[in-house]
PDB file of N, CA, C and O in Angstrom:
ATOM      1  N   MET A   1     -10.842   1.153  -3.520  1.00  0.00           N
ATOM      2  CA  MET A   1      -9.763   0.331  -3.469  1.00  0.00           C
ATOM      3  C   MET A   1      -9.069   0.591  -2.472  1.00  0.00           C
ATOM      4  O   MET A   1      -8.753   1.761  -2.259  1.00  0.00           O
ATOM      5  N   SER A   2      -8.647  -0.477  -1.583  1.00  0.00           N
ATOM      6  CA  SER A   2      -7.518  -0.345  -0.234  1.00  0.00           C
ATOM      7  C   SER A   2      -6.329   0.303  -0.582  1.00  0.00           C
ATOM      8  O   SER A   2      -5.757   0.294  -1.672  1.00  0.00           O
ATOM      9  N   SER A   3      -5.942   1.002   0.711  1.00  0.00           N
ATOM     10  CA  SER A   3      -4.729   1.327   0.706  1.00  0.00           C
ATOM     11  C   SER A   3      -3.677   0.465   0.107  1.00  0.00           C
ATOM     12  O   SER A   3      -3.069   0.533  -0.961  1.00  0.00           O
ATOM     13  N   CYS A   4      -3.629  -0.593   1.377  1.00  0.00           N
ATOM     14  CA  CYS A   4      -2.747  -1.694   0.215  1.00  0.00           C
ATOM     15  C   CYS A   4      -2.474  -1.760  -1.089  1.00  0.00           C
ATOM     16  O   CYS A   4      -1.418  -1.607  -1.704  1.00  0.00           O
ATOM     17  N   ARG A   5      -3.684  -2.037  -1.471  1.00  0.00           N
ATOM     18  CA  ARG A   5      -4.442  -2.527  -3.214  1.00  0.00           C
ATOM     19  C   ARG A   5      -3.112  -1.110  -3.948  1.00  0.00           C
ATOM     20  O   ARG A   5      -2.259  -1.255  -4.824  1.00  0.00           O
ATOM     21  N   GLN A   6      -3.359  -0.259  -3.383  1.00  0.00           N
ATOM     22  CA  GLN A   6      -3.017   0.678  -3.935  1.00  0.00           C
ATOM     23  C   GLN A   6      -2.154   1.275  -3.882  1.00  0.00           C
ATOM     24  O   GLN A   6      -2.067   2.412  -4.347  1.00  0.00           O
ATOM     25  N   ILE A   7      -0.713   0.276  -2.919  1.00  0.00           N
ATOM     26  CA  ILE A   7       0.543   0.832  -3.075  1.00  0.00           C
ATOM     27  C   ILE A   7       1.075  -0.287  -3.260  1.00  0.00           C
ATOM     28  O   ILE A   7       2.302  -0.234  -3.180  1.00  0.00           O
ATOM     29  N   ALA A   8       0.328  -2.077  -3.648  1.00  0.00           N
ATOM     30  CA  ALA A   8       0.608  -3.381  -4.620  1.00  0.00           C
ATOM     31  C   ALA A   8       1.045  -2.373  -5.954  1.00  0.00           C
ATOM     32  O   ALA A   8       2.138  -1.985  -6.368  1.00  0.00           O
ATOM     33  N   GLU A   9      -0.318  -2.162  -6.392  1.00  0.00           N
ATOM     34  CA  GLU A   9      -0.567  -1.446  -7.754  1.00  0.00           C
ATOM     35  C   GLU A   9       0.433  -0.516  -8.303  1.00  0.00           C
ATOM     36  O   GLU A   9       1.048  -0.736  -9.346  1.00  0.00           O
ATOM     37  N   THR A  10       0.615   0.819  -7.366  1.00  0.00           N
ATOM     38  CA  THR A  10       1.445   1.845  -7.339  1.00  0.00           C
ATOM     39  C   THR A  10       3.264   1.484  -7.862  1.00  0.00           C
ATOM     40  O   THR A  10       3.986   1.994  -8.718  1.00  0.00           O
ATOM     41  N   LEU A  11       3.541   0.007  -6.528  1.00  0.00           N
ATOM     42  CA  LEU A  11       4.590  -0.298  -6.367  1.00  0.00           C
ATOM     43  C   LEU A  11       4.667  -1.051  -8.614  1.00  0.00           C
ATOM     44  O   LEU A  11       5.121  -0.311  -9.488  1.00  0.00           O
ATOM     45  N   ILE A  12       4.309  -2.014  -8.831  1.00  0.00           N
ATOM     46  CA  ILE A  12       3.870  -2.179  -9.903  1.00  0.00           C
ATOM     47  C   ILE A  12       4.185  -1.409 -11.168  1.00  0.00           C
ATOM     48  O   ILE A  12       5.066  -1.448 -12.027  1.00  0.00           O
ATOM     49  N   ALA A  13       3.048  -0.659 -10.913  1.00  0.00           N
ATOM     50  CA  ALA A  13       3.441   0.451 -12.242  1.00  0.00           C
ATOM     51  C   ALA A  13       4.577   1.217 -12.187  1.00  0.00           C
ATOM     52  O   ALA A  13       5.226   1.553 -13.178  1.00  0.00           O
ATOM     53  N   ASP A  14       4.826   1.492 -11.075  1.00  0.00           N
ATOM     54  CA  ASP A  14       6.097   2.144 -11.207  1.00  0.00           C
ATOM     55  C   ASP A  14       7.374   2.227 -10.867  1.00  0.00           C
ATOM     56  O   ASP A  14       7.881   3.295 -10.524  1.00  0.00           O
ATOM     57  N   LEU A  15       8.043   1.077 -10.930  1.00  0.00           N
ATOM     58  CA  LEU A  15       8.255   0.105 -11.026  1.00  0.00           C
ATOM     59  C   LEU A  15       9.102  -1.375 -11.983  1.00  0.00           C
ATOM     60  O   LEU A  15       9.431  -2.523 -11.682  1.00  0.00           O
ATOM     61  N   PRO A  16       9.146  -0.859 -12.726  1.00  0.00           N
ATOM     62  CA  PRO A  16       9.168  -2.379 -14.047  1.00  0.00           C
ATOM     63  C   PRO A  16      10.228  -3.683 -13.627  1.00  0.00           C
ATOM     64  O   PRO A  16      10.421  -4.782 -14.146  1.00  0.00           O
ATOM     65  N   GLU A  17      10.837  -2.961 -12.369  1.00  0.00           N
ATOM     66  CA  GLU A  17      11.630  -4.695 -11.765  1.00  0.00           C
ATOM     67  C   GLU A  17      10.752  -5.575 -11.034  1.00  0.00           C
ATOM     68  O   GLU A  17      11.015  -6.747 -10.762  1.00  0.00           O
ATOM     69  N   ILE A  18       9.667  -4.939 -10.720  1.00  0.00           N
ATOM     70  CA  ILE A  18       8.650  -5.443  -9.784  1.00  0.00           C
ATOM     71  C   ILE A  18       7.583  -6.255 -10.270  1.00  0.00           C
ATOM     72  O   ILE A  18       6.544  -5.635 -10.498  1.00  0.00           O
ATOM     73  N   ALA A  19       7.567  -7.753 -10.535  1.00  0.00           N
ATOM     74  CA  ALA A  19       6.287  -8.701 -11.578  1.00  0.00           C
ATOM     75  C   ALA A  19       5.928  -8.675 -10.806  1.00  0.00           C
ATOM     76  O   ALA A  19       4.873  -8.183 -11.207  1.00  0.00           O
ATOM     77  N   ALA A  20       5.652  -8.855  -8.918  1.00  0.00           N
ATOM     78  CA  ALA A  20       3.850  -8.643  -8.121  1.00  0.00           C
ATOM     79  C   ALA A  20       4.440  -8.258  -6.711  1.00  0.00           C
ATOM     80  O   ALA A  20       5.413  -8.810  -6.197  1.00  0.00           O
ATOM     81  N   ALA A  21       3.727  -7.256  -6.175  1.00  0.00           N
ATOM     82  CA  ALA A  21       3.832  -7.179  -4.982  1.00  0.00           C
ATOM     83  C   ALA A  21       2.290  -7.038  -3.739  1.00  0.00           C
ATOM     84  O   ALA A  21       1.240  -6.461  -4.022  1.00  0.00           O
ATOM     85  N   GLN A  22       2.484  -7.485  -2.886  1.00  0.00           N
ATOM     86  CA  GLN A  22       1.681  -7.995  -1.779  1.00  0.00           C
ATOM     87  C   GLN A  22       1.842  -6.929  -0.916  1.00  0.00           C
ATOM     88  O   GLN A  22       2.935  -6.598  -0.458  1.00  0.00           O
ATOM     89  N   CYS A  23       0.514  -6.232  -0.614  1.00  0.00           N
ATOM     90  CA  CYS A  23       0.315  -5.234   1.060  1.00  0.00           C
ATOM     91  C   CYS A  23      -0.607  -6.327   1.796  1.00  0.00           C
ATOM     92  O   CYS A  23      -1.433  -7.003   1.183  1.00  0.00           O
ATOM     93  N   PHE A  24      -0.369  -6.425   3.197  1.00  0.00           N
ATOM     94  CA  PHE A  24      -1.047  -6.596   4.980  1.00  0.00           C
ATOM     95  C   PHE A  24      -0.533  -6.004   5.165  1.00  0.00           C
ATOM     96  O   PHE A  24       0.668  -5.929   4.906  1.00  0.00           O
ATOM     97  N   MET A  25      -1.722  -4.719   6.138  1.00  0.00           N
ATOM     98  CA  MET A  25      -1.952  -3.903   6.982  1.00  0.00           C
ATOM     99  C   MET A  25      -2.507  -4.707   8.233  1.00  0.00           C
ATOM    100  O   MET A  25      -3.048  -5.808   8.128  1.00  0.00           O
ATOM    101  N   VAL A  26      -2.354  -4.179   9.168  1.00  0.00           N
ATOM    102  CA  VAL A  26      -3.292  -4.448  10.797  1.00  0.00           C
ATOM    103  C   VAL A  26      -3.114  -3.091  11.627  1.00  0.00           C
ATOM    104  O   VAL A  26      -2.022  -2.544  11.780  1.00  0.00           O
ATOM    105  N   SER A  27      -3.970  -2.755  11.991  1.00  0.00           N
ATOM    106  CA  SER A  27      -4.746  -1.874  12.396  1.00  0.00           C
ATOM    107  C   SER A  27      -5.563  -1.925  13.935  1.00  0.00           C
ATOM    108  O   SER A  27      -6.716  -2.341  14.047  1.00  0.00           O
ATOM    109  N   GLN A  28      -4.797  -1.458  14.992  1.00  0.00           N
ATOM    110  CA  GLN A  28      -5.730  -1.480  17.151  1.00  0.00           C
ATOM    111  C   GLN A  28      -6.203  -0.638  16.145  1.00  0.00           C
ATOM    112  O   GLN A  28      -5.891  -0.159  15.055  1.00  0.00           O
ATOM    113  N   ILE A  29      -7.299  -0.672  17.180  1.00  0.00           N
ATOM    114  CA  ILE A  29      -8.537  -0.514  18.168  1.00  0.00           C
ATOM    115  C   ILE A  29      -8.125   0.944  18.668  1.00  0.00           C
ATOM    116  O   ILE A  29      -7.284   1.262  19.509  1.00  0.00           O
ATOM    117  N   GLY A  30      -9.047   1.799  17.827  1.00  0.00           N
ATOM    118  CA  GLY A  30      -8.230   2.946  18.551  1.00  0.00           C
ATOM    119  C   GLY A  30      -7.763   3.666  18.006  1.00  0.00           C
ATOM    120  O   GLY A  30      -8.137   4.838  17.959  1.00  0.00           O
ATOM    121  N   SER A  31      -6.349   2.981  17.148  1.00  0.00           N
ATOM    122  CA  SER A  31      -5.075   4.012  16.589  1.00  0.00           C
ATOM    123  C   SER A  31      -5.963   4.889  15.828  1.00  0.00           C
ATOM    124  O   SER A  31      -7.186   4.850  15.959  1.00  0.00           O
ATOM    125  N   PRO A  32      -5.329   5.710  15.005  1.00  0.00           N
ATOM    126  CA  PRO A  32      -5.724   5.895  13.602  1.00  0.00           C
ATOM    127  C   PRO A  32      -5.163   5.289  12.385  1.00  0.00           C
ATOM    128  O   PRO A  32      -3.957   5.115  12.209  1.00  0.00           O
ATOM    129  N   LEU A  33      -6.043   4.994  11.600  1.00  0.00           N
ATOM    130  CA  LEU A  33      -5.593   4.329  10.721  1.00  0.00           C
ATOM    131  C   LEU A  33      -4.469   4.306   9.722  1.00  0.00           C
ATOM    132  O   LEU A  33      -3.876   3.416   9.113  1.00  0.00           O
ATOM    133  N   THR A  34      -4.375   6.022   9.799  1.00  0.00           N
ATOM    134  CA  THR A  34      -3.529   6.633   9.251  1.00  0.00           C
ATOM    135  C   THR A  34      -1.597   5.594   9.578  1.00  0.00           C
ATOM    136  O   THR A  34      -0.666   5.336   8.815  1.00  0.00           O
ATOM    137  N   ASN A  35      -1.857   5.309  11.152  1.00  0.00           N
ATOM    138  CA  ASN A  35      -0.703   4.646  11.741  1.00  0.00           C
ATOM    139  C   ASN A  35      -1.033   3.240  12.260  1.00  0.00           C
ATOM    140  O   ASN A  35      -1.450   2.901  13.368  1.00  0.00           O
ATOM    141  N   PRO A  36      -0.749   2.533  11.210  1.00  0.00           N
ATOM    142  CA  PRO A  36      -0.582   0.840  11.124  1.00  0.00           C
ATOM    143  C   PRO A  36      -0.243  -0.047  12.255  1.00  0.00           C
ATOM    144  O   PRO A  36      -0.165   1.000  12.898  1.00  0.00           O
ATOM    145  N   ALA A  37       0.022  -0.923  13.080  1.00  0.00           N
ATOM    146  CA  ALA A  37       0.239  -1.683  14.166  1.00  0.00           C
ATOM    147  C   ALA A  37       0.940  -2.259  12.733  1.00  0.00           C
ATOM    148  O   ALA A  37       2.135  -1.970  12.798  1.00  0.00           O
ATOM    149  N   LEU A  38       0.729  -2.768  11.820  1.00  0.00           N
ATOM    150  CA  LEU A  38       1.691  -3.713  11.269  1.00  0.00           C
ATOM    151  C   LEU A  38       1.667  -2.746   9.909  1.00  0.00           C
ATOM    152  O   LEU A  38       1.070  -1.677  10.032  1.00  0.00           O
ATOM    153  N   LEU A  39       2.313  -3.070   8.545  1.00  0.00           N
ATOM    154  CA  LEU A  39       2.709  -2.434   7.868  1.00  0.00           C
ATOM    155  C   LEU A  39       3.791  -3.556   6.866  1.00  0.00           C
ATOM    156  O   LEU A  39       5.017  -3.448   6.888  1.00  0.00           O
ATOM    157  N   GLN A  40       3.147  -4.464   6.138  1.00  0.00           N
ATOM    158  CA  GLN A  40       4.198  -5.657   5.333  1.00  0.00           C
ATOM    159  C   GLN A  40       4.226  -5.387   3.667  1.00  0.00           C
ATOM    160  O   GLN A  40       3.276  -4.876   3.074  1.00  0.00           O
ATOM    161  N   VAL A  41       5.486  -5.821   3.008  1.00  0.00           N
ATOM    162  CA  VAL A  41       5.348  -5.747   1.788  1.00  0.00           C
ATOM    163  C   VAL A  41       5.762  -6.539   1.211  1.00  0.00           C
ATOM    164  O   VAL A  41       6.988  -6.554   1.320  1.00  0.00           O
ATOM    165  N   LYS A  42       5.150  -7.740   0.213  1.00  0.00           N
ATOM    166  CA  LYS A  42       6.147  -8.803   0.135  1.00  0.00           C
ATOM    167  C   LYS A  42       6.955  -8.448  -1.209  1.00  0.00           C
ATOM    168  O   LYS A  42       7.051  -7.363  -0.635  1.00  0.00           O
ATOM    169  N   LEU A  43       7.652  -8.286  -2.469  1.00  0.00           N
ATOM    170  CA  LEU A  43       8.013  -8.217  -3.880  1.00  0.00           C
ATOM    171  C   LEU A  43       7.955  -9.478  -3.917  1.00  0.00           C
ATOM    172  O   LEU A  43       7.666 -10.301  -3.048  1.00  0.00           O
ATOM    173  N   ALA A  44       8.290  -9.592  -5.125  1.00  0.00           N
ATOM    174  CA  ALA A  44       9.043 -10.530  -6.694  1.00  0.00           C
ATOM    175  C   ALA A  44       9.259  -9.537  -7.449  1.00  0.00           C
ATOM    176  O   ALA A  44       8.622  -8.601  -7.931  1.00  0.00           O
ATOM    177  N   THR A  45      10.547 -10.037  -7.450  1.00  0.00           N
ATOM    178  CA  THR A  45      11.323  -8.444  -8.108  1.00  0.00           C
ATOM    179  C   THR A  45      11.296  -9.685 -10.020  1.00  0.00           C
ATOM    180  O   THR A  45      10.937 -10.857 -10.140  1.00  0.00           O
ATOM    181  N   ARG A  46      11.824  -8.721 -11.095  1.00  0.00           N
ATOM    182  CA  ARG A  46      12.482  -9.332 -12.384  1.00  0.00           C
ATOM    183  C   ARG A  46      13.359  -9.759 -12.098  1.00  0.00           C
ATOM    184  O   ARG A  46      13.826  -9.519 -10.985  1.00  0.00           O
ATOM    185  N   ASP A  47      14.216 -10.911 -13.328  1.00  0.00           N
ATOM    186  CA  ASP A  47      15.706 -11.275 -13.451  1.00  0.00           C
ATOM    187  C   ASP A  47      16.101 -11.330 -11.897  1.00  0.00           C
ATOM    188  O   ASP A  47      17.263 -11.725 -11.808  1.00  0.00           O
ATOM    189  N   GLY A  48      15.584 -11.094 -10.753  1.00  0.00           N
ATOM    190  CA  GLY A  48      17.026 -11.661  -9.675  1.00  0.00           C
ATOM    191  C   GLY A  48      16.924 -10.417  -8.755  1.00  0.00           C
ATOM    192  O   GLY A  48      17.404 -10.416  -7.622  1.00  0.00           O
ATOM    193  N   VAL A  49      16.553  -9.812  -9.066  1.00  0.00           N
ATOM    194  CA  VAL A  49      16.771  -8.564  -8.293  1.00  0.00           C
ATOM    195  C   VAL A  49      16.647  -8.036  -6.612  1.00  0.00           C
ATOM    196  O   VAL A  49      15.575  -7.469  -6.400  1.00  0.00           O
ATOM    197  N   PRO A  50      17.073  -8.080  -6.050  1.00  0.00           N
ATOM    198  CA  PRO A  50      17.063  -7.870  -4.931  1.00  0.00           C
ATOM    199  C   PRO A  50      16.113  -7.340  -4.198  1.00  0.00           C
ATOM    200  O   PRO A  50      16.550  -6.272  -3.770  1.00  0.00           O
ATOM    201  N   ALA A  51      14.607  -7.596  -3.678  1.00  0.00           N
ATOM    202  CA  ALA A  51      13.659  -6.970  -3.375  1.00  0.00           C
ATOM    203  C   ALA A  51      14.168  -5.357  -1.873  1.00  0.00           C
ATOM    204  O   ALA A  51      13.434  -4.505  -1.372  1.00  0.00           O
ATOM    205  N   ALA A  52      15.805  -5.663  -1.652  1.00  0.00           N
ATOM    206  CA  ALA A  52      15.713  -4.833  -0.735  1.00  0.00           C
ATOM    207  C   ALA A  52      16.252  -3.539  -1.063  1.00  0.00           C
ATOM    208  O   ALA A  52      16.494  -2.698  -0.197  1.00  0.00           O
ATOM    209  N   GLN A  53      16.491  -3.315  -2.578  1.00  0.00           N
ATOM    210  CA  GLN A  53      16.834  -2.646  -3.096  1.00  0.00           C
ATOM    211  C   GLN A  53      15.683  -1.576  -3.363  1.00  0.00           C
ATOM    212  O   GLN A  53      16.060  -0.454  -3.702  1.00  0.00           O
ATOM    213  N   PHE A  54      14.302  -1.818  -3.241  1.00  0.00           N
ATOM    214  CA  PHE A  54      13.617  -1.191  -3.604  1.00  0.00           C
ATOM    215  C   PHE A  54      12.703  -0.265  -1.723  1.00  0.00           C
ATOM    216  O   PHE A  54      11.852   0.569  -1.413  1.00  0.00           O
ATOM    217  N   ALA A  55      13.260  -0.798  -1.364  1.00  0.00           N
ATOM    218  CA  ALA A  55      13.170   0.030   0.085  1.00  0.00           C
ATOM    219  C   ALA A  55      12.125   0.840   0.548  1.00  0.00           C
ATOM    220  O   ALA A  55      11.012   0.856   1.073  1.00  0.00           O
ATOM    221  N   ARG A  56      13.564   1.880  -0.169  1.00  0.00           N
ATOM    222  CA  ARG A  56      13.491   3.043   0.244  1.00  0.00           C
ATOM    223  C   ARG A  56      11.562   3.756  -1.258  1.00  0.00           C
ATOM    224  O   ARG A  56      10.528   4.409  -1.393  1.00  0.00           O
ATOM    225  N   ARG A  57      12.050   3.310  -1.537  1.00  0.00           N
ATOM    226  CA  ARG A  57      10.675   3.354  -2.676  1.00  0.00           C
ATOM    227  C   ARG A  57       9.284   3.068  -1.860  1.00  0.00           C
ATOM    228  O   ARG A  57       8.392   3.880  -1.614  1.00  0.00           O
ATOM    229  N   VAL A  58       9.362   1.505  -1.467  1.00  0.00           N
ATOM    230  CA  VAL A  58       8.333   0.842  -0.563  1.00  0.00           C
ATOM    231  C   VAL A  58       8.062   1.726   0.332  1.00  0.00           C
ATOM    232  O   VAL A  58       6.833   1.787   0.368  1.00  0.00           O
ATOM    233  N   ASP A  59       8.520   2.475   1.104  1.00  0.00           N
ATOM    234  CA  ASP A  59       8.674   3.181   2.036  1.00  0.00           C
ATOM    235  C   ASP A  59       8.273   4.220   1.550  1.00  0.00           C
ATOM    236  O   ASP A  59       7.198   4.448   2.104  1.00  0.00           O
ATOM    237  N   GLU A  60       8.603   5.393   0.477  1.00  0.00           N
ATOM    238  CA  GLU A  60       7.527   6.297   0.315  1.00  0.00           C
ATOM    239  C   GLU A  60       6.127   6.566   0.077  1.00  0.00           C
ATOM    240  O   GLU A  60       5.225   7.321   0.442  1.00  0.00           O
ATOM    241  N   ILE A  61       6.573   4.737  -1.403  1.00  0.00           N
ATOM    242  CA  ILE A  61       4.983   5.040  -1.834  1.00  0.00           C
ATOM    243  C   ILE A  61       3.528   4.624  -0.323  1.00  0.00           C
ATOM    244  O   ILE A  61       2.404   5.057  -0.067  1.00  0.00           O
ATOM    245  N   ALA A  62       4.074   4.019   0.031  1.00  0.00           N
ATOM    246  CA  ALA A  62       3.687   3.228   1.413  1.00  0.00           C
ATOM    247  C   ALA A  62       2.772   4.955   2.068  1.00  0.00           C
ATOM    248  O   ALA A  62       1.644   5.428   1.930  1.00  0.00           O
ATOM    249  N   THR A  63       4.196   5.437   2.856  1.00  0.00           N
ATOM    250  CA  THR A  63       3.776   6.724   3.623  1.00  0.00           C
ATOM    251  C   THR A  63       2.856   7.381   2.779  1.00  0.00           C
ATOM    252  O   THR A  63       1.813   7.596   3.397  1.00  0.00           O
ATOM    253  N   ASP A  64       2.805   7.997   1.015  1.00  0.00           N
ATOM    254  CA  ASP A  64       1.831   8.674   0.736  1.00  0.00           C
ATOM    255  C   ASP A  64       0.807   7.904   0.299  1.00  0.00           C
ATOM    256  O   ASP A  64       0.120   8.408  -0.589  1.00  0.00           O
ATOM    257  N   ARG A  65       0.473   6.666   0.732  1.00  0.00           N
ATOM    258  CA  ARG A  65      -1.333   5.850   0.429  1.00  0.00           C
ATOM    259  C   ARG A  65      -1.441   6.441   1.511  1.00  0.00           C
ATOM    260  O   ARG A  65      -1.717   7.632   1.368  1.00  0.00           O
ATOM    261  N   LEU A  66      -1.287   5.930   3.061  1.00  0.00           N
ATOM    262  CA  LEU A  66      -1.508   6.080   4.117  1.00  0.00           C
ATOM    263  C   LEU A  66      -1.542   7.170   4.505  1.00  0.00           C
ATOM    264  O   LEU A  66      -1.996   7.363   5.633  1.00  0.00           O
ATOM    265  N   ALA A  67      -1.153   8.087   3.844  1.00  0.00           N
ATOM    266  CA  ALA A  67      -1.641  10.023   4.523  1.00  0.00           C
ATOM    267  C   ALA A  67      -2.532  10.214   3.624  1.00  0.00           C
ATOM    268  O   ALA A  67      -2.731  11.390   3.317  1.00  0.00           O
ATOM    269  N   HIS A  68      -3.466   8.977   2.819  1.00  0.00           N
ATOM    270  CA  HIS A  68      -4.617   9.393   2.050  1.00  0.00           C
ATOM    271  C   HIS A  68      -5.976   8.942   2.036  1.00  0.00           C
ATOM    272  O   HIS A  68      -7.040   9.116   1.442  1.00  0.00           O
ATOM    273  N   ILE A  69      -5.132   7.881   3.527  1.00  0.00           N
ATOM    274  CA  ILE A  69      -6.716   7.186   3.930  1.00  0.00           C
ATOM    275  C   ILE A  69      -7.388   7.678   4.468  1.00  0.00           C
ATOM    276  O   ILE A  69      -8.388   6.961   4.505  1.00  0.00           O
ATOM    277  N   PRO A  70      -7.714   9.436   5.529  1.00  0.00           N
ATOM    278  CA  PRO A  70      -8.905  10.252   5.042  1.00  0.00           C
ATOM    279  C   PRO A  70      -9.914  10.150   4.229  1.00  0.00           C
ATOM    280  O   PRO A  70     -11.099  10.090   4.555  1.00  0.00           O
ATOM    281  N   GLU A  71      -9.200  10.113   2.503  1.00  0.00           N
ATOM    282  CA  GLU A  71      -9.928  10.661   1.664  1.00  0.00           C
ATOM    283  C   GLU A  71     -10.077   9.747   0.945  1.00  0.00           C
ATOM    284  O   GLU A  71     -10.353  10.022  -0.222  1.00  0.00           O
ATOM    285  N   LEU A  72      -9.953   8.232   1.353  1.00  0.00           N
ATOM    286  CA  LEU A  72     -10.406   7.016   1.151  1.00  0.00           C
ATOM    287  C   LEU A  72     -11.609   6.495   2.118  1.00  0.00           C
ATOM    288  O   LEU A  72     -12.241   5.542   1.660  1.00  0.00           O
ATOM    289  N   ILE A  73     -11.960   6.921   3.221  1.00  0.00           N
ATOM    290  CA  ILE A  73     -12.832   7.067   4.053  1.00  0.00           C
ATOM    291  C   ILE A  73     -14.016   7.882   3.462  1.00  0.00           C
ATOM    292  O   ILE A  73     -15.084   7.350   3.160  1.00  0.00           O
ATOM    293  N   GLU A  74     -13.730   9.348   3.302  1.00  0.00           N
ATOM    294  CA  GLU A  74     -14.188   9.683   2.645  1.00  0.00           C
ATOM    295  C   GLU A  74     -15.311   8.996   1.053  1.00  0.00           C
ATOM    296  O   GLU A  74     -16.529   9.035   0.883  1.00  0.00           O
ATOM    297  N   GLY A  75     -14.582   8.633   0.480  1.00  0.00           N
ATOM    298  CA  GLY A  75     -15.469   7.580  -0.395  1.00  0.00           C
ATOM    299  C   GLY A  75     -16.427   7.170   0.100  1.00  0.00           C
ATOM    300  O   GLY A  75     -17.562   7.630   0.221  1.00  0.00           O
ATOM    301  N   PHE A  76     -15.643   5.641   0.612  1.00  0.00           N
ATOM    302  CA  PHE A  76     -16.448   4.831   1.464  1.00  0.00           C
ATOM    303  C   PHE A  76     -17.752   5.890   2.000  1.00  0.00           C
ATOM    304  O   PHE A  76     -18.751   5.508   1.390  1.00  0.00           O
ATOM    305  N   VAL A  77     -17.959   6.562   2.517  1.00  0.00           N
ATOM    306  CA  VAL A  77     -18.601   7.734   3.537  1.00  0.00           C
ATOM    307  C   VAL A  77     -19.774   7.691   1.800  1.00  0.00           C
ATOM    308  O   VAL A  77     -20.817   7.147   1.439  1.00  0.00           O
ATOM    309  N   ALA A  78     -18.793   8.583   1.252  1.00  0.00           N
ATOM    310  CA  ALA A  78     -20.163   9.068   0.523  1.00  0.00           C
ATOM    311  C   ALA A  78     -20.440   8.777  -0.882  1.00  0.00           C
ATOM    312  O   ALA A  78     -21.084   9.550  -1.591  1.00  0.00           O
ATOM    313  N   GLY A  79     -19.819   7.349  -1.402  1.00  0.00           N
ATOM    314  CA  GLY A  79     -20.566   6.297  -1.841  1.00  0.00           C
ATOM    315  C   GLY A  79     -19.671   6.470  -2.850  1.00  0.00           C
ATOM    316  O   GLY A  79     -20.191   5.906  -3.813  1.00  0.00           O
ATOM    317  N   SER A  80     -18.516   6.972  -3.220  1.00  0.00           N
ATOM    318  CA  SER A  80     -18.351   7.322  -4.183  1.00  0.00           C
ATOM    319  C   SER A  80     -17.249   5.761  -4.637  1.00  0.00           C
ATOM    320  O   SER A  80     -16.759   5.410  -5.710  1.00  0.00           O
ATOM    321  N   ILE A  81     -17.219   5.281  -3.547  1.00  0.00           N
ATOM    322  CA  ILE A  81     -16.140   3.493  -3.689  1.00  0.00           C
ATOM    323  C   ILE A  81     -16.990   2.478  -3.042  1.00  0.00           C
ATOM    324  O   ILE A  81     -17.410   2.225  -1.913  1.00  0.00           O
ATOM    325  N   ASP A  82     -17.078   1.920  -4.455  1.00  0.00           N
ATOM    326  CA  ASP A  82     -17.795   0.179  -3.812  1.00  0.00           C
ATOM    327  C   ASP A  82     -16.601   0.043  -2.753  1.00  0.00           C
ATOM    328  O   ASP A  82     -15.449   0.439  -2.576  1.00  0.00           O
ATOM    329  N   VAL A  83     -17.588  -0.765  -2.151  1.00  0.00           N
ATOM    330  CA  VAL A  83     -16.840  -1.575  -1.181  1.00  0.00           C
ATOM    331  C   VAL A  83     -16.681  -3.098  -1.882  1.00  0.00           C
ATOM    332  O   VAL A  83     -15.570  -3.626  -1.841  1.00  0.00           O
ATOM    333  N   PHE A  84     -17.838  -3.819  -2.543  1.00  0.00           N
ATOM    334  CA  PHE A  84     -18.017  -5.040  -3.333  1.00  0.00           C
ATOM    335  C   PHE A  84     -18.155  -4.569  -4.674  1.00  0.00           C
ATOM    336  O   PHE A  84     -18.323  -5.368  -5.595  1.00  0.00           O
TER     337      PHE A  84
END
């Protein structure tokens, strides 16, 4: 499971006000995957709750998931995580 997918799924699971979440990450060749050039998260909220209200929690979740990228890579290499 990709880091972006984990970020989106964690946001939806942890915050009932969030109806949908999308994550887009761009890495620069030669730079660590844990430090993407761009990380964009789009939120759709329930009942018109302003998405900006969740900025701090989005940052916390994204930072946590990015810190676990080395474990994700190890899973891919070991074959314990399916790519398709």
